[in-house]
Structure formats: C-alpha cells, structure tokens
C-alpha positions in Angstrom: 0.0 0.0 0.0 1.1 3.6 -0.6 1.1 6.4 1.9 2.7 9.8 2.3 5.6 10.2 4.5 7.3 13.2 6.0 10.7 13.7 4.2 12.4 13.4 7.5 11.2 9.9 8.1 12.3 8.9 4.5 15.7 10.4 5.1 16.5 8.6 8.3 15.0 5.4 7.0 17.4 5.5 4.1 20.3 5.9 6.5 19.4 3.0 8.7 17.8 0.4 6.4 21.2 -0.8 4.9 22.7 -0.9 8.4 19.8 -3.0 9.6 20.2 -5.5 6.8 23.8 -6.2 7.8 22.7 -7.6 11.1 19.4 -9.4 10.0 21.0 -12.8 10.0 22.8 -12.4 13.3 19.7 -11.0 15.0 17.5 -13.9 13.7 19.8 -16.3 15.5 19.6 -14.5 18.8 16.5 -14.9 21.0 16.4 -11.5 22.5 13.5 -9.0 22.9 13.4 -5.7 21.1 14.9 -2.6 22.8 12.7 -0.3 24.9 11.9 3.1 23.6 14.4 4.6 26.1 17.2 2.3 24.8 16.2 3.0 21.3 16.3 6.7 21.9 19.8 6.3 23.3 20.9 4.3 20.3 19.8 7.0 18.0 21.8 9.6 19.9 24.9 7.4 19.7 24.4 6.8 16.0 27.4 5.2 14.4 30.0 6.7 16.7 32.2 4.9 19.2 34.1 2.7 16.7 37.3 2.7 18.7 39.1 -0.5 19.6 37.5 -2.4 22.5 40.7 -4.3 23.2 39.4 -7.7 22.3 37.8 -9.4 19.4 34.9 -10.7 21.6 33.9 -7.2 22.6 34.1 -6.0 19.1 31.7 -8.7 17.9 29.3 -8.0 20.8 29.3 -4.3 20.0 28.6 -5.0 16.3 25.7 -7.3 17.2 24.2 -4.8 19.6 24.4 -2.1 16.9 22.7 -4.4 14.4 19.9 -5.1 16.8 19.5 -1.3 17.4 19.4 -0.7 13.7 16.8 -3.4 13.0 14.6 -2.3 15.9 14.9 1.3 14.7 13.8 0.3 11.2 10.8 -1.6 12.6 9.9 1.4 14.8 10.0 3.7 11.9 7.7 1.3 10.0 5.3 1.6 13.0 5.5 5.4 12.8 4.6 5.4 9.2 1.7 3.0 9.9 0.5 5.2 12.7 0.7 8.3 10.4 -1.3 6.5 7.7 -4.1 5.4 10.2 -4.4 8.7 12.0 -4.0 10.9 8.9 -1.7 13.4 10.7 2.0 13.9 10.9 3.9 11.9 13.6 6.6 13.9 15.5 9.9 12.0 15.6 11.8 11.7 18.8 13.9 14.7 19.8 17.2 12.9 19.8 16.6 11.8 16.2 15.9 15.3 15.2 19.0 16.6 17.0 21.3 14.1 15.3 19.9 15.0 11.9 20.7 18.7 12.6 24.2 17.9 13.8 25.1 16.0 10.6 23.5 18.6 8.3 21.3 15.8 6.8 17.9 17.2 7.6 16.4 19.6 5.2 14.4 22.7 6.0 10.8 22.0 6.9 9.6 25.3 5.4 8.1 23.5 2.4 5.5 21.3 4.1 3.7 20.6 0.9 6.6 18.5 -0.6 5.8 14.9 -0.2 7.3 11.6 -1.4 5.6 8.3 -2.2 7.1 5.1 -0.8 6.1 1.5 -0.6 5.3 0.0 2.8 6.4 -1.9 4.6 10.0 -0.8 3.8 11.5 -3.9 5.5 10.3 -6.0 2.6 11.9 -3.6 0.2 15.3 -3.9 1.9 15.3 -7.6 1.8 14.9 -7.5 -2.0 18.2 -5.6 -2.2 20.0 -8.0 0.1 23.0 -8.6 -2.1 23.7 -4.8 -2.6 23.2 -4.2 1.1 25.6 -7.0 2.0 28.3 -5.4 -0.1 27.7 -2.1 1.6 27.9 -3.7 5.0 31.2 -5.3 4.0 32.5 -1.9 3.0 31.4 -0.4 6.3 33.0 -3.2 8.2 36.2 -2.6 6.3 36.1 1.1 7.0 35.7 0.4 10.7 38.4 -2.2 10.8 40.9 -0.1 8.9 40.1 3.2 10.6 39.1 4.9 7.3 35.7 6.3 8.2 36.3 9.4 6.1 37.7 7.7 2.9 36.8 5.1 0.4 40.5 4.1 -0.2 41.4 0.5 0.3 37.8 -0.9 0.2 36.9 -4.0 -1.8 35.6 -3.0 -5.2 33.3 -4.6 -7.8 35.1 -6.7 -10.4 34.0 -7.8 -13.8 34.5 -11.4 -14.9 37.7 -10.4 -16.7 39.0 -8.5 -13.7 38.3 -11.5 -11.5 40.2 -13.7 -13.9 43.1 -11.3 -13.8 43.1 -11.1 -10.0 43.8 -14.9 -10.0 46.9 -14.5 -12.1 50.1 -15.2 -10.0 53.2 -13.6 -11.4 56.4 -15.6 -11.5 59.6 -14.9 -9.5 63.1 -15.2 -10.9 65.3 -17.7 -9.0 67.3 -15.1 -7.2 64.2 -14.0 -5.2 62.7 -17.4 -4.5 62.9 -18.9 -1.0 63.4 -17.3 2.4 67.1 -16.6 2.2 68.5 -13.3 0.9 71.8 -13.7 -1.1 73.5 -10.5 -2.0 76.8 -9.6 -3.7 78.2 -6.1 -3.5 80.0 -4.7 -6.5 82.3 -1.8 -6.9 81.4 1.7 -5.7 79.4 3.8 -8.2 80.1 7.1 -9.8 78.1 9.6 -11.9 77.6 9.0 -15.6 79.3 12.3 -16.3 82.5 12.5 -14.2 82.4 16.3 -14.3 79.3 16.2 -12.2 80.7 13.8 -9.6 82.2 16.5 -7.4 79.0 18.5 -7.2 76.9 15.4 -6.5 79.3 14.1 -3.8 79.0 17.5 -2.0 75.2 17.5 -2.0 75.0 13.8 -1.1 78.0 13.1 1.1 76.3 10.1 2.9 74.7 8.3 0.0 77.0 9.1 -3.0 79.5 6.4 -4.1 77.7 3.4 -2.6 78.3 0.0 -4.3 76.0 -1.8 -6.7 74.1 -4.8 -5.2 73.3 -8.0 -7.0 70.9 -10.6 -5.7 72.0 -14.2 -6.3 70.2 -17.4 -7.1 70.8 -20.3 -4.7 73.1 -22.1 -7.2 75.4 -19.1 -7.5 79.0 -19.7 -6.3 80.2 -16.3 -5.1 82.8 -16.6 -2.2 82.2 -13.1 -0.8 78.4 -13.1 -1.0 76.4 -12.0 2.0 73.8 -14.6 3.1 70.9 -13.5 5.3 69.0 -16.5 6.6 67.0 -15.0 9.5 65.1 -11.8 9.0 63.5 -10.0 11.9 60.0 -8.6 11.6 59.9 -5.1 10.1 57.5 -2.3 9.6 57.5 -0.8 6.1 55.5 2.2 4.7 54.7 2.6 1.0 53.4 5.6 -0.9 52.3 6.4 -4.4 54.3 9.5 -5.2 53.8 9.9 -9.0 51.1 10.0 -11.5 48.9 7.0 -12.1 50.6 4.2 -14.0 49.2 0.7 -14.7 50.9 -1.9 -12.5 51.4 0.2 -9.4 49.2 -2.1 -7.3 51.4 -5.0 -8.1 54.4 -3.3 -6.5 52.5 -3.2 -3.2 51.4 -6.9 -3.7 55.0 -8.0 -4.4 56.3 -6.2 -1.4 53.6 -7.5 0.9 54.1 -11.1 -0.4 57.9 -10.8 0.2 57.4 -9.3 3.7 55.0 -12.1 4.8 57.1 -14.8 3.2 60.3 -13.9 5.1 58.6 -13.1 8.4 54.8 -13.3 8.9 55.0 -10.9 11.8 56.2 -8.0 9.6 53.7 -5.4 8.5 53.1 -3.1 5.5 51.4 0.3 5.9 50.1 2.2 2.9 49.9 5.9 3.1 46.4 7.0 2.0 46.2 10.0 -0.4 49.8 10.0 -1.6 52.4 12.3 0.1 49.6 14.3 1.7 48.7 11.1 3.6 52.3 10.6 4.4 52.7 14.0 6.0 49.4 13.5 7.9 50.3 9.9 9.0 47.1 8.5 7.4 47.8 4.8 7.0 46.0 1.7 5.8 47.5 -1.7 6.9 47.9 -3.8 3.8 46.3 -7.2 4.3 45.2 -10.1 2.1 41.6 -8.8 2.2 42.7 -5.3 1.2 44.7 -6.6 -1.8 42.1 -9.2 -2.9 40.4 -7.0 -5.5 43.5 -4.9 -6.5 45.9 -7.6 -7.7 46.8 -7.2 -11.4 44.4 -4.2 -11.6 45.0 -0.7 -12.9 44.8 2.7 -11.2 46.1 3.8 -7.8 42.7 3.7 -6.0 43.9 1.3 -3.3 45.8 4.1 -1.7 45.3 7.1 -4.0 47.7 10.0 -4.6 47.9 13.7 -4.4 51.0 15.9 -4.7 54.0 14.1 -6.2 56.7 15.8 -4.2 58.6 15.6 -0.9 60.8 18.6 -1.4 60.3 21.5 1.0 61.8 21.6 4.5 58.3 21.4 5.9 57.5 18.3 3.8 60.8 16.6 4.7 60.3 17.2 8.4 56.7 15.9 8.3 58.0 12.8 6.6 60.7 12.2 9.2 58.2 12.7 12.0 55.7 10.2 10.4 58.5 7.6 10.0 59.6 8.0 13.6 56.1 7.9 15.1 55.1 4.9 13.0 58.5 3.2 13.8 59.1 2.4 10.1 62.1 0.4 9.1 61.7 1.3 5.5 59.8 3.8 3.2 59.1 2.7 -0.4 58.5 5.6 -2.8 56.7 4.7 -6.1 57.2 7.2 -8.9 59.1 8.7 -11.8 62.1 10.9 -12.2 60.9 13.7 -9.9 59.7 11.4 -7.1 62.9 9.4 -7.1 65.0 12.6 -7.0 63.0 13.5 -3.9 63.6 10.0 -2.6 67.4 10.4 -2.9 67.3 13.7 -1.0 65.1 12.2 1.7 67.5 9.2 2.0 70.4 11.7 2.4 68.6 13.6 5.1 67.7 10.4 7.0 71.3 9.3 6.9 72.5 12.6 8.1 70.1 12.6 11.0 70.8 8.9 11.7 67.1 8.1 11.2 66.8 4.3 11.1 64.2 4.3 8.2 65.7 3.3 4.9 64.4 4.9 1.7 63.9 2.9 -1.5 62.7 4.1 -4.9 60.7 2.1 -7.5 60.7 3.2 -11.2 57.0 3.5 -12.0 56.0 6.0 -14.7 53.9 5.8 -17.8 56.3 8.3 -19.6 59.1 5.7 -19.9 61.7 8.5 -19.2 63.2 7.0 -16.1 65.8 5.1 -18.1 69.5 4.9 -17.6 72.3 2.3 -17.4 70.6 0.6 -14.5 66.9 0.9 -15.4 65.8 -0.5 -18.8 62.1 0.5 -18.7 59.4 1.6 -16.3 56.3 -0.1 -14.9 53.3 1.0 -16.9 55.1 2.0 -20.1 54.2 -1.3 -21.8 50.5 -1.0 -21.0 50.2 2.6 -22.0 51.9 2.0 -25.4 49.8 -1.1 -26.1 46.5 0.6 -25.3 47.4 3.7 -27.3 48.7 1.7 -30.2 45.3 -0.1 -30.5 43.5 3.3 -30.5 45.9 4.7 -33.1 45.5 1.6 -35.3 41.7 1.9 -35.1 42.0 5.5 -36.3 44.3 4.5 -39.1 41.9 1.8 -40.2 39.0 4.3 -40.0 40.8 6.9 -42.2 41.7 4.3 -44.8 38.3 2.7 -44.8 36.4 6.0 -45.2 38.3 6.9 -48.3 38.1 3.4 -49.8 34.3 3.3 -49.3 33.9 6.5 -51.3 36.4 5.5 -53.9 34.6 2.2 -54.5 31.2 3.9 -54.7 32.5 6.5 -57.1 34.2 3.9 -59.2 31.0 1.9 -59.5 29.0 4.9 -60.6 31.6 6.1 -63.0 31.9 2.6 -64.5 28.1 2.5 -65.0 28.2 5.9 -66.6 31.1 4.8 -68.9 28.8 2.1 -70.4 26.3 4.7 -71.4 23.7 3.8 -68.8 21.7 6.3 -67.0 22.7 7.0 -63.5 19.7 8.7 -62.0 19.0 6.3 -59.1 17.9 8.7 -56.4 18.7 6.2 -53.6 22.2 5.8 -54.9 22.7 9.5 -55.0 21.5 9.8 -51.4 23.9 7.1 -50.4 26.9 8.8 -52.0 25.7 12.1 -50.6 25.9 10.7 -47.1 29.4 9.5 -47.7 30.9 12.7 -49.1 29.0 15.5 -47.4 30.2 14.8 -43.9 31.8 18.2 -43.7 29.6 20.2 -46.1 27.2 22.4 -44.0 26.0 24.5 -46.9 24.5 21.8 -49.0 21.4 19.6 -48.3 20.9 16.1 -49.6 18.1 17.4 -51.9 20.4 20.0 -53.2 23.1 17.4 -53.9 20.7 15.1 -55.8 19.6 18.0 -58.0 23.1 18.6 -59.2 24.6 16.9 -62.2 26.6 13.7 -61.8 30.0 15.1 -62.7 29.5 18.2 -60.6 27.8 16.6 -57.6 29.9 13.5 -57.1 33.3 13.9 -58.7 33.9 17.5 -57.7 32.6 17.1 -54.2 34.6 13.9 -53.7 37.7 15.8 -54.8 37.2 18.9 -52.6 35.9 17.4 -49.4 37.1 13.9 -48.6 40.5 14.5 -47.0 40.9 13.3 -43.5 44.1 13.7 -41.5 44.2 12.7 -37.9 46.5 14.6 -35.6 47.0 12.6 -32.4 48.8 13.9 -29.3 50.2 11.3 -26.9 50.9 11.7 -23.2 54.6 11.3 -22.2 55.9 14.6 -20.8 59.1 16.0 -22.3 60.5 12.8 -23.8 59.0 11.1 -26.9 59.3 7.4 -25.8 55.6 6.7 -25.9 55.3 8.3 -29.4 58.2 6.2 -30.7 57.0 2.9 -29.3 53.4 3.5 -30.6 54.8 4.3 -34.0 56.8 1.1 -34.2 53.7 -0.8 -33.0 51.0 0.8 -35.2 52.9 2.2 -38.2 51.1 5.6 -38.6 52.1 7.8 -41.6 54.2 10.4 -39.7 55.5 11.1 -36.2 57.2 14.3 -35.0 59.6 13.4 -32.2 60.7 16.2 -29.9 64.3 15.0 -29.9 64.4 15.3 -33.6 63.2 18.9 -33.4 65.6 19.7 -30.7 68.5 18.2 -32.6 67.7 20.0 -35.9 66.5 23.2 -34.1 63.4 23.2 -36.3 61.0 26.0 -35.8 57.2 25.7 -35.8 57.2 26.8 -39.4 59.7 24.1 -40.4 57.5 21.5 -38.8 54.4 22.9 -40.6 56.3 22.7 -43.9 57.4 19.1 -43.2 53.8 18.0 -42.6 52.5 19.9 -45.6 55.1 18.4 -47.9 54.1 15.0 -46.7 50.4 15.7 -47.3 51.1 16.9 -50.8 53.4 13.9 -51.6 50.6 11.5 -50.6 48.0 13.5 -52.5 50.1 13.1 -55.7 49.5 9.4 -55.3 45.8 9.9 -54.7 46.1 9.3 -50.9 43.9 11.8 -49.1 44.1 10.5 -45.6 46.7 10.1 -43.0 47.6 9.9 -39.3 50.2 12.1 -37.6 51.5 11.4 -34.1 52.7 14.2 -31.8 54.3 13.9 -28.3 52.9 16.2 -25.7 56.4 17.5 -25.0 56.9 18.8 -28.5 55.9 22.3 -27.5 59.0 22.5 -25.3 61.2 21.2 -28.0 60.4 24.0 -30.5 63.0 26.7 -29.8 60.9 29.8 -30.1 58.0 28.3 -28.1 60.3 27.1 -25.4 61.9 30.6 -25.1 58.4 32.1 -24.9 57.4 29.7 -22.2 60.5 30.5 -20.2 59.7 34.2 -20.3 56.1 33.5 -19.2 57.3 31.3 -16.3 59.8 34.0 -15.1 56.9 36.5 -15.0 54.8 33.9 -13.1 57.6 33.7 -10.5 57.7 37.4 -10.1 54.0 37.4 -9.2 52.7 39.1 -12.4 49.0 38.3 -13.0 48.0 36.3 -16.0 46.2 39.3 -17.5 49.3 41.4 -17.4 51.9 38.9 -18.7 51.4 39.5 -22.4 52.1 43.2 -21.9 55.4 42.6 -20.2 56.9 40.2 -22.7 60.0 41.1 -24.7 59.2 42.5 -28.2 60.0 39.3 -30.1 58.1 37.1 -27.6 55.2 39.5 -27.7 55.1 39.3 -31.5 55.2 35.4 -31.4 52.5 35.4 -28.7 50.2 37.6 -30.7 50.7 35.4 -33.8 49.5 32.3 -32.0 45.7 31.4 -31.9 43.8 32.6 -28.9 43.3 29.1 -27.4 47.1 28.4 -27.4 47.8 31.8 -25.8 45.5 30.9 -22.9 47.1 27.5 -22.5 50.7 28.9 -22.5 49.7 31.3 -19.7 48.9 28.4 -17.3 51.1 28.2 -14.2 54.1 25.8 -14.6 54.4 22.5 -12.8 56.5 22.0 -9.7 59.6 21.2 -11.8 59.1 24.5 -13.8 57.9 22.7 -16.9 54.8 23.7 -18.7 51.4 22.0 -18.2 52.0 19.9 -21.3 48.8 17.9 -21.0 46.8 21.1 -21.3 48.5 22.6 -24.3 46.8 21.4 -27.5 49.8 21.3 -29.8 48.0 19.0 -32.2 45.3 21.7 -32.8 48.0 24.3 -33.3 49.8 22.3 -36.0 46.5 21.2 -37.6 45.5 24.9 -38.0 48.8 25.9 -39.3 48.9 23.1 -41.8 45.4 23.8 -43.0 46.3 27.5 -43.5 49.4 26.5 -45.5 47.6 23.9 -47.6 44.8 26.4 -48.5 47.5 28.9 -49.5 49.1 26.3 -51.8 45.7 25.4 -53.2 44.9 29.0 -54.0 48.3 29.6 -55.6 48.0 26.4 -57.7 51.1 24.7 -56.3 48.9 22.1 -54.8 46.0 20.6 -56.8 44.5 18.0 -54.5 41.6 18.0 -52.2 40.9 20.5 -49.5 42.7 19.7 -46.2 40.7 18.7 -43.2 42.0 17.7 -39.8 40.6 15.8 -36.9 42.4 16.1 -33.6 42.7 13.7 -30.6 44.6 13.6 -27.3 45.3 10.1 -26.0 46.3 10.7 -22.5 44.0 9.7 -19.6 42.2 6.9 -21.6 45.2 4.5 -21.1 46.7 5.2 -17.7 43.8 3.5 -15.8 43.9 0.4 -17.9 44.3 -3.1 -16.7 48.1 -3.7 -16.7 49.7 -5.9 -19.3 51.1 -9.3 -18.3 54.7 -7.8 -18.6 53.8 -4.9 -16.3 52.1 -7.3 -13.8 55.2 -9.4 -13.6 57.7 -6.5 -13.6 55.9 -4.6 -10.8 55.5 -7.8 -8.7 59.1 -8.7 -8.9 60.2 -5.1 -8.1 58.1 -5.3 -5.0 60.2 -8.4 -3.9 63.4 -6.6 -4.8 62.4 -3.7 -2.5 62.2 -6.2 0.4 65.6 -7.6 -0.4 67.1 -4.1 -0.4 65.6 -3.4 3.1 66.8 -6.8 4.3 70.3 -5.9 3.2 70.1 -2.6 5.1 70.5 -0.3 2.1 69.4 3.3 2.0 69.0 5.6 -1.0 68.8 2.8 -3.6 66.4 2.0 -6.4 65.1 -1.4 -7.2 66.4 -2.5 -10.6 65.9 -5.5 -13.0 67.9 -6.0 -16.1 67.7 -8.5 -19.0 64.0 -7.8 -19.2 63.6 -8.8 -22.8 64.1 -12.4 -21.8 61.8 -14.7 -19.8 61.3 -14.0 -16.1 63.5 -16.8 -15.0 66.5 -15.1 -16.7 65.9 -11.6 -15.1 68.8 -10.2 -13.1 67.7 -8.4 -10.0 69.7 -5.8 -8.1 69.8 -2.4 -6.6 71.6 0.8 -7.7 72.2 4.0 -5.7 69.9 6.7 -6.9 72.8 9.2 -6.8 74.6 7.2 -9.5 71.7 8.1 -11.9 72.0 11.8 -11.3 73.5 14.6 -13.3 73.8 18.3 -12.6 71.0 20.5 -14.0 72.3 23.9 -15.0 70.0 26.9 -14.9 71.4 29.5 -17.3 70.4 33.0 -16.4 69.6 35.6 -19.1 70.9 38.4 -16.8 74.5 39.5 -17.4 77.0 38.7 -14.6 74.9 35.8 -13.1 76.6 32.4 -13.2 74.9 29.1 -13.7 73.6 27.1 -10.8 74.0 23.4 -10.6 71.5 21.0 -9.0 71.9 17.2 -9.0 68.7 15.6 -10.2 67.6 12.5 -12.2 67.0 13.9 -15.7 64.3 12.5 -17.9 65.9 10.2 -20.5 65.2 11.3 -24.0 65.0 9.2 -27.2 68.5 8.1 -28.2 68.8 9.3 -31.8 71.7 6.9 -32.2 69.9 3.9 -30.7 68.5 0.9 -32.5 64.9 1.8 -31.9 65.2 5.2 -33.6 67.3 3.6 -36.4 64.4 1.2 -37.0 62.0 4.2 -37.4 64.3 6.0 -39.8 64.7 2.9 -41.9 60.9 2.6 -42.3 60.1 6.3 -42.5 59.3 6.4 -46.3 57.4 3.2 -46.1 55.2 4.4 -43.2 54.6 7.7 -45.0 53.6 6.5 -48.4 52.5 2.8 -48.3 49.8 2.7 -45.5 51.1 -0.4 -43.9 49.0 0.1 -40.8 49.4 -2.5 -38.1 46.9 -3.2 -35.4 48.3 -5.0 -32.3 44.8 -5.4 -31.0 43.6 -5.0 -27.4 45.7 -6.1 -24.4 46.1 -9.9 -24.4 46.5 -11.9 -21.1 46.7 -15.3 -22.6 47.5 -16.7 -26.1 49.2 -14.8 -28.9 50.5 -11.4 -27.9 50.3 -12.0 -24.2 54.0 -12.2 -23.8 54.8 -9.4 -26.1 57.1 -6.7 -24.7 57.9 -3.1 -25.8 59.7 -3.1 -29.2 62.0 -0.3 -28.0 63.1 -2.7 -25.1 63.6 -5.7 -27.3 65.7 -4.1 -30.0 68.1 -2.6 -27.6 70.8 -4.6 -25.8 71.0 -3.0 -22.4 72.1 -5.7 -19.9 74.2 -3.1 -18.1 74.5 -5.0 -14.8 75.4 -8.2 -16.7 78.1 -6.4 -18.5 79.5 -5.0 -15.3 79.8 -8.4 -13.9 81.4 -9.7 -17.1 84.0 -7.0 -17.1 84.8 -7.8 -13.4 85.4 -11.4 -14.5 87.9 -10.2 -17.2 89.7 -8.1 -14.6 89.9 -11.1 -12.3 91.3 -13.2 -15.1 94.0 -10.5 -15.9 95.0 -10.5 -12.3 95.3 -14.2 -12.2 97.5 -14.2 -15.3 99.7 -11.1 -14.6 101.3 -12.0 -11.3 104.8 -11.7 -9.9 106.8 -14.3 -11.7 105.0 -14.1 -15.1 107.2 -13.7 -18.2 108.4 -10.3 -19.5 106.4 -10.8 -22.7 103.1 -11.3 -20.8 103.8 -8.2 -18.6 104.7 -6.0 -21.6 101.6 -7.1 -23.5 99.4 -6.4 -20.5 100.9 -3.0 -19.9 100.6 -2.0 -23.6 97.0 -3.1 -23.8 96.0 -1.5 -20.5 97.7 1.8 -21.5 95.7 2.0 -24.7 92.4 1.0 -23.0 93.0 3.5 -20.2 93.6 6.4 -22.6 90.6 5.5 -24.8 88.3 5.2 -21.7 89.6 8.5 -20.4 88.8 10.2 -23.7 85.3 8.7 -23.7 84.4 9.7 -20.1 85.9 13.3 -20.2 84.1 16.5 -21.0 83.6 17.6 -24.7 86.5 20.1 -24.6 88.9 17.5 -23.2 87.6 14.9 -25.7 88.5 17.3 -28.6 92.0 17.8 -27.2 92.5 14.1 -26.8 91.2 13.3 -30.2 93.7 15.8 -31.7 96.6 14.1 -29.9 95.5 10.5 -30.6 94.6 11.0 -34.3 97.0 13.7 -35.4 99.5 12.6 -38.1 
C-alpha cells in the first residue's frame, strides 16, 4: 500500500535500512526481545559513533551485534511510525534525539516546504530484503572502514570486479630464481660514480652520505660467489609505501609483491600504505595492507587502493613531516613509487635520513607511464608497456578508419563512373543519397536534396575531390620525452611522427614542422592518398626553440607574481610578436602556471590543434596559388592521455611490478638506504631476469640553470634527468629505416587489445627488445675479465706477458679517459690521438 511520509522519516529510514540488513542474519539467530523506547532513543543519539578498539575481538563482535539489533529495531519502529501516520491521517513527530542528530550532521532539510511529499512502498523492511545482495556489499565496505580506521575515505575498500577482472586477479606472477625462497643472497660490486665524471664533485658534495655506494646483485641459490652475504633469518619489520607519482598501470602489483615478500620472510612483519599519496604521508594517514585489502586490486589498474595527491617531498616542511611520520610509526623502510621527480626527492630524503641517523631506509621504484626513467641501471618503467599497447590499438583503429572511409567513397564513385562509362543512365535517387551521405560529412552549406539535383559530374566527382580528405592529428601523453610516441609508431605504423628529440637536434621552428607535414600531405596527394595519421608527443611544444623561449619568459613573470592578464604586456618584443601570432586558445594555455619542476602543463597545451590549424592554412594557400591541386585539407584532432593510464596492466607490467616489490624487500633486508630497485635482462623470460639495486645518486646529473641576466653564473642542482629518445639507438634507427614506407604505403598495423593469454600475451615493448642494455650483466662480465687478468699477470710471469698487458692497459685507459671526459677534453685528446 502507498502512503505519504514526511521527508524526515524517509531520510532517516534510508540511512538505517542498509545498516539493519547487515545484522538481520545475526539478529535472527539470537532470542532477545526488542529494545525499549528509552534504549532505542539512546541508540539514535549514539548513532554510528564509538568505533574505537575495545581491546578484544569478543567485545568488538558483541558491540557489532548490539548495533545491528539497534538498527533493526529502529527500522521496525520507523515502520510503526509510518503505519500510525497512515491510520491517523496526521504527521507523527519524531523523537527529539533523532531530530537533533539530523541537525548535527546537516542531513535534515528545512521544513519550510511542508507541501513537498514523497511516495514510498510499505512496509519498507520488505523492500530492503529484495536488495539483500547490494546491502551485504555495503555492510562489508562499512566493516572494512571500521576495521581499517578509514571512516572518512573510500580508499582500500573492496571493489566490484567484472569477470575479466576477477580472472586477472587470480593470475600469479612468476619470480626469478634469485628471489625465491626465504634466504637473501647479495653480492656487492664496486662503488658507483656519476655517468658524467664532471658532475661527480657536485653530487658528492650535495649527497655526502649516499654518494658512491656500491651496486648490489641478488644471487640465485646455485650461484657460487665466495664473498656473497647470506641473510637467513630476517626479523619482523614495519614498512611504509606511498604512491608519489602520476597513475601508472601496475602500481598495485608493487604493493602486492612487497607484501608477499614481507610475509614470506617473516609473517610478523607489517606493511602500511599511506592514504592519499604524500599528503597522507605528511598527515600519517595509513592503511594496513592485508590479504583482504589486496584481494580486489591484484593485477588491476589505477592507484585507487591508496590514492595519490601531490607528487613531491621537497620543501623543508614536507621533509620534516615525513621524518616525523616515519619516527612515530616506527618504520624500518619507506618505499616511494614514482618517476624521475619522485625518485630525485627519494634520494634527497635518504640523504637527510642518513645525516640525522634516522633508522628508516628509503627505496625508490621506477613506475611512470612516460618511460623516461631510463639509464644504465633501469631498462624500462612499470606502466610503459601497458600505455603503449592501449594507445597503439587506438591509433591503429584511427588508421583503419581513415583508410576505410576513403576506400568506401572511392569504391562507390568507381561503381557509378563505371556504370556511366557504359552509357547507362545513373539517376537512381537512392544511390545519389547514399553517395551524398558519404561525401557530405563536412559540407554544412548543402542539403541532400540540393546534392541530388546537381549533375553527376559536378555533384559527385567535384565534391569527392574537394571534401574527402581526413588527416588525424593525435597527441600522446609522455611529458618531455617522446618514448611513448616512438613505441606507438613502431607498433601501429602511422604515416608520420614528429619526435621532440628530432626537433631539438635539428633546431626546427614551428614553421619548419608545418612545412614538413604539408610536404608529406602533398606527396601523398600526388599518389591519390587523401588520408593520413600524424603522431605528436605532448612535450613537442618545449622542443620547439621559439615556443620554449616564450614559455621561459612567461614562467619568469609567473615567479615574479605578475598576474595572467598582465603577462602579455610585459613580454619582450620578439616574444610578444610570437605570442600575438598564435591562436587565442594556445595563448590561454601557454599562460597556465608551470608544474612543480618548472615545466609547462603539457597535457593542457593542445599542440596538435595548433599544428593542424597551421597546416590547414598553408595547404589552403598552396591550393589558392596552384602549387597544390589535390583535395581540400581537413584535420581531426585527438589527445590520447587519460584513456590509457587507468587500464588493466599488461602481463609484462604485472610481472615486472610484482618482482620489483620483492626486490624492495631484499634491499631493506640488506640494510641499504638511497637505492632504487632494478631489474635487467627484461627482454628475456622472467627466470632469466637479473635483480639488483643501484644507488639513486649514480643516476643523477647536474642540472644547470642559465640566467639571461649578465653577470649571473649558472647554478647546478643534482637531479635525475628524464631520459630522451636516443637518436643513435637501434629503436630510432628502425624508425628511420621505415620512414618512407610508413609515410607512403599505408602499412597500418593493429596489435589489438591487451592480451593476457594466447598470442601477444608475452609481447614486450619493441624499444626494449631491439636494444641490448644488460648493463648489470656487462659490469659483472667486465669484473670477471679483470679477475682473469689479475690471475695471469702475477709476480713471476714472463716479461712478454707483462709488456703485452701494460701496452693493452695503457691504450684502453687512454681510450676510456677520452670517452668519459668533457667535450672540450675529448676534442683535445682526439687531436693528440689521431693527429699525423
């Protein structure tokens, strides 16, 4: 039956009906009477408060059962209220404590509008039972919140999984032999240095406690290394972990791998996740990682288990807050998951901890979708493979769409022209309408009827020539480096890609890039190809010299506190002229405040639209002058950024992240501070991966800020620089070798969606597989050669052996000195070595 309720009764019924359902089963099993009205009134006043620990599991269960009985009794009492209201025909006044609680929470609406009523079905208890499954899930989430102390957050709660997600959650990544078992075997190598020896002095001054630490290699049980450190018994430890960078697929598996390692080596150890990224770290907001917490996040995308906020631990206040959190929580280790900026902050934090003799050890993990945390120790990053595979499928779909649309029109035109060539009449109105739908996609000034009234030659051939030209400009996420754009190009074979590193190397201007694209469009048009796909990395805007200089002027004015409205009037003359030349939408985007690392907000600057507009203007000019006689140019722009970074991680990223989590534990077990977890030989199967740890300071170089003011010297700051595309590497060489084929032959390749089983499941990034970067393996191989030389050249060896060794070592030493010196010294050495 239906009746009118007061809105207040409906509101509080909604609050309590799900809570009541969570205890229906327990209440049915207990033979206890309903609460009195006085007890019920008290239960309303208490509400859901008082969830503090009781000190024992028994008390906690009794308290939960009591609350459940209160909830159910309250629900039934509200039903009685409604029934009384329906029978008496007048409004029933709710108890004062219920009213007071509603006011306190801000949940009760104003009662000024007495005429507003809602219709509900009675009794409502029956309606709750029909939604038992949903309510049970809500009760489970509430219990998890209470148990984990997260009443004000949804982080860490079990989430709904699709069938595919549940299948992925069951996948168990493999471990390489060096990480299996409960014994930690570690071999320390030589002390490390900076990649550029000229930076070593500056880095050692800034990081006196953590610079020059040795490499660490983790050994398999069968390894025979005499000086290896064997750790059999590991005490229980407390470790904190925080997401410190932007979302990247596979991040959850780092947590899972670390948790699995911690519990395998000592079940009494605990792992705490900081909720909300570094903001949660500063505020000491933690979530204890358990099997239940991880159950719906294994092999899943996103960072929603813990969340993230700011991606920096840099200021004195932030560092002090981190130290305080680690001390109060008694952490033995702090794991920082992130990219170049986050790991630079991790190195500084480790140095501060060492200086203050803080027992917490800091470890970094290379997780970033940009793929720019690459060096001699790190081959690729967690998330890069997934991002490139997802984007490559989207790009391939666009390529197929561009090719298909033109082919459909060409086939239809060919059919009609062939019919006309036989002398037959081509006046079929339906056929004309079909062709009109195909070729009038962009004509806003012509109706279908108007099209059909035109003659065949004018209406079909001319329109097909003028209108059907589709070029897709796709901007890809990836920050300053072009790794994502290069990998996606090698996977999907678009017609053209503009790499930022190429532009920087050639010092190409925005007009040079426009001309390059226009020449490519015209060359394809000469072969009757009126479609194409152009890839653009989001960091391209900072690679174009004049735009980068303009951005630097704008950022200087930002730092001086100049308002956005006044910046354009304070630019230098040349910068002002360039700024006024640009379209209004680009001007507005360039004026955005810079990121924390002083770079532009690249994801917000629509470089693809700027280039598309410039190319269209130039192609129209050529068309008007007669130097180009093809179809009119049309561009469609896309930005593939956020669509991929929340994807389910690829099998490679699942394995890579899980193993890195185990490496993190081994680093902590060895007592290392200021290290990054590393794995090399990644292009091979997991059982051949080589796991180790490298000091973060060994990955740094000195960043010089050159001032435009006279008399001001440069300032050096050691940081991990984003790795750019190596224009001498094998991956770029592969692109150059296929440049003409990609441009003219339309050999589009579609890798398809992510595969977890079957063909394509074990595919790895092309840029990873074509390179040979087993740096750690080569270091060990070189050390073996040195050991062999020492074993041969000993006191008592012949004069001939000693002379040969000295001659070879002198030449090798001189060549290595030349290669590792500064450019000026290299030039001097080359003149001495190679002069006649």
